[in-house]
N, C-alpha and C positions, 0 to 999 in steps of 0.2 A: 983608193982603199980607205984613206982617212975620212973621205967624204961619206962613204958608206957607214963607217963606224959612228961618225958624228950624227948621221941621220938616224941610225938605229938607237943611239943613246937618247936622242931627242924624242923619238917615238916612245921609248920606255918611260922617259920622264913624264911625257904628256899622259900616258896611260895611268901612271901612278897618281898623277895629279887628279885625273878624272875619277879614279877609285876613291881617293880621299874626299873629293868634293861630293860624290854620290853618298858616301858613308856619312859625311857631315849633314847632308840634306835629310837623309833617312833618320839620323839621330835627332835633328831639329824637329822633324815631323812627329817622331815618336814622343819627344818631350812635350810638344805642343798638345798632342792628343791626350797625354797623360794628365793634363791640367784640368780638363773637364768643362762643365757648363753649370750655371746656376740660374734658377728661376724663382719668381715670387708671384703668387696669385693673390689678388685683392678684390674685395667686393664689399659694398655697403649693405646694411640690412634694409630689405625692402626695395632693392634696386633690381634692374634687369640687365645689368652690365657686369661682366667679369673681366678684369684686366690682368694680363700676364706679361710681366717684364722680365728680361733675362740678359745674360751675357755669356759669351763663349769665346774660347781662345781661337777657334777656327772660324774666321770671318768669311771664308770662301764657299762654305757649304750651306745650303738652304736649311731652314728650320721648319719641320712639319708638326702640325698640331692635330690631335684627334681627341674628341670629347665623346665619352660613352656614358649612357644613362645607368641608373642603378640595376637595370636588368640586362646590362651589357650591350644595348643597342647603340650604334654610332649615330650621334645627333649633329655632329659638326666636324668638318675636316678642312684644313687650310695649310698653306705653305707660304713663308715669307723669307726674305734674305736679311741677314744681320748687316749692320752698317760696318764701316771700315774698322771700327773699334770692337766689333763683335757683339754689340748691343742690339736688342730687338724688343718690340712691344706689339702685343696682339690683344684686341678686345673681342669678347664674345657677347652676343646678345641672346638672352634667354628667349627662344622662339617657340613656335607652336609645336615643335617636335619634342620639347622638353616637358612632357606631360606628367612625368612621375615626380613624386616627392622623394627626396633622399639625396645621397651623395653622388655627384657627377665627377667622374675621373677625367682630368685633363692630362693627356700624355704628350710630352714635348720631346721630339726626336730630332737629331741632326744626322742626316743620312738615313737611308732606308735599307731594311733587310740586313744582309751580311755586311753591307758597307756602313752600317750605322756606327757613328762615333760615340754618341751619348744618348741616353734615354732617361727622362725624369718624369715622375707622376705627382700631381697634386689633386686633392679632393676639395670640392666646393659644394656646400649644401644648398639645395633649391627647394622651396616650399611654396605651393600655390603660384608657381610661375615667377617667384621673386627669390632673390638670393638672401642667404643669411650673411651676417657680417663675417668677413674672412680676411685673414692675412697670414699666409703660410708660405714658407720658403723651403726649397729643396736644392741641394747642391752636391756635386761630386768634384767640385773645382778645388785644386790644390793652390795654396797661396792666398793672396788677398781677394776677398769677396766684397765687391763695391756696391752691390744693390742696396737700396734703402732698407734700414732695419727698424724694428719697433724700439721705442724708448726702453722697454723692459728687456733685460738680458734674458737670453734663452735659458729655460729651466729655472728661472728665478722664482717662479710661482706667483702667488698673489700677495701684494703688499698693501696694507691699509695705512695711508698717509696720516690722516688726521680726521677728527670730528670738528667741523667748523661751527662755532657757536657765537651768537651775539648776545650781549647781556640782556636778560629779560625776554628772550625770544621764545616764540612758540614753534620754532622750527630749527632743525640742525641739518648739516650737510655732511655726508660721508664721502670721502675722496680716497682714491688709491690707484694702483697700477697692477697690470697683469701681463704675463708673457703669452697668453692665449686669448686672442681676440675673436675667435669664431664661436665662442660659447658664452651665453648670457650669464650674468652674475645675480645671485639671489641675496637680498638683504633682509634679515629677520631681526626684529626687536622684541626682546622678552622682558616682561615686568619683573620686579623683585620677587613676586610670589610664583614665578615660573610660567605665567600665562603669556602666550604670544599675542602681542598687541598690533604688530604690523608686519606684513610680508610684501616685499617689492622685488621686481625683476628689472634689471637694466642691462644694456648692451655696451661693452667697452668700445672706445673709439679705436681706429686703426693704429694709433700710437700706443695703445694699451691702457690709456688713462680712463678712469670712470668716475662718476659722481652721482649721488642720489640724495635728494632733499626729502627729509622725513618731517611731517607735520605732527606737532604734539597737541593733544587736547582730546576731549571726549571722555566718556565713562571708563574706557580702558586705561586711561592715563591718570587716574585719580590717586593711585598709590604713590607716596613719596619714597624716594630712594634711588638706587642705581639700576638703570635699565641696561641690559646686555645687548649690544649691537653685533650681530654675526654676519660676516660677508663670506659667501661660499660660491665656488664655481664648479668644482669637481669633488668627489669623495676623498681625493688625495689630501692629506693634512697640509700639504704645501699650498693648497688653494682654499683653506678655511682659516679665517682670522676673526678674532673677537676683541671688542673693547667695551668700555662702559661709559654711559652718560648719566649725569645726575639730574633728576626731575624733582622739583619742589613746587607744590601747589599748581601743578599743570604747566609749569614754566621751566625751561632748560636753565640749569645752573652752570655758569661758565666754568671751565676747567680751572682748578685751584681757587674756586670761589670760597670754599670753606676755609682754606688756609689764609686767604686774604682777609676774611672776616675776623679770624683769630688774631692776625697781625694788627688789624685795626683796633680790635678790643684791647689788646695789650698796650698799644700806643696810647689809647684814651686813658687807660688805667695809669700808665706811667705819667702822662701829663697831669692827671688829677693828683697823683702822689707828689710830684715835683711842686705843683702849685700849692698844695697843702703845707709842704715843708717850708717853702719860701714864705708863706703867710705866717707860719709859726716863728720863723727867724726874725721877722720884723716887729713882732709883738714886744712892747717894752716890758722889761722885768722890774718888779717893785721889791 
């Protein structure tokens, strides 16, 4: 009788332990699935390669890729397995089926159909069979996101760092940083009389940094004064920044050049005044 009770108690205890274990596993699985997946698509301007890197908390499920053209035709499909850390990398070559110009949608799924854990989409622009510069990130991951990021903080807009000038130079350089690397930047220089003297277009690097060298000279640069340099990427005010550069006799005046000249003039006058006073003090009195 005691043996039966002991056996029954052990069976109940094992059943309870199994239920606790199953509940724990289900909770762990749910917690893992709730953390999500993150991806980043990058491409250089004029390249035929698009790279998608990502990470997911579920390393046991394959990752499926589907690329659709602007008219929604499927141009590429593939499937890979993430590594033990949940990281994965996939490269796409712009092939003969990529005949349209426009935005191609890359859909990244983990799991298929009703069993899909996560689904993310990124857009990459292709023109004449070549990619535009792209660096775009999508994520539904909770917690730390460890994929590489741009130097520019998200939603920071466009920042104009400085106008690099050498003394007596006929050229200056515009440098800055943007958080959107898939769109070209327009640099416009306007003369003091309001006439546009230069318009240039540059592509930011994947880090978000950009630089443009502007040559000074010619009939459009004859007016002396402050020329306005405007850097614009979108119509949004966050992506439009202006500064001024001083031009004198067709040559760029270094920043603070006028102030430095004034300081030098004051210094010379002071030296002359001190010298004159000293000369007067040593003149013998009769």
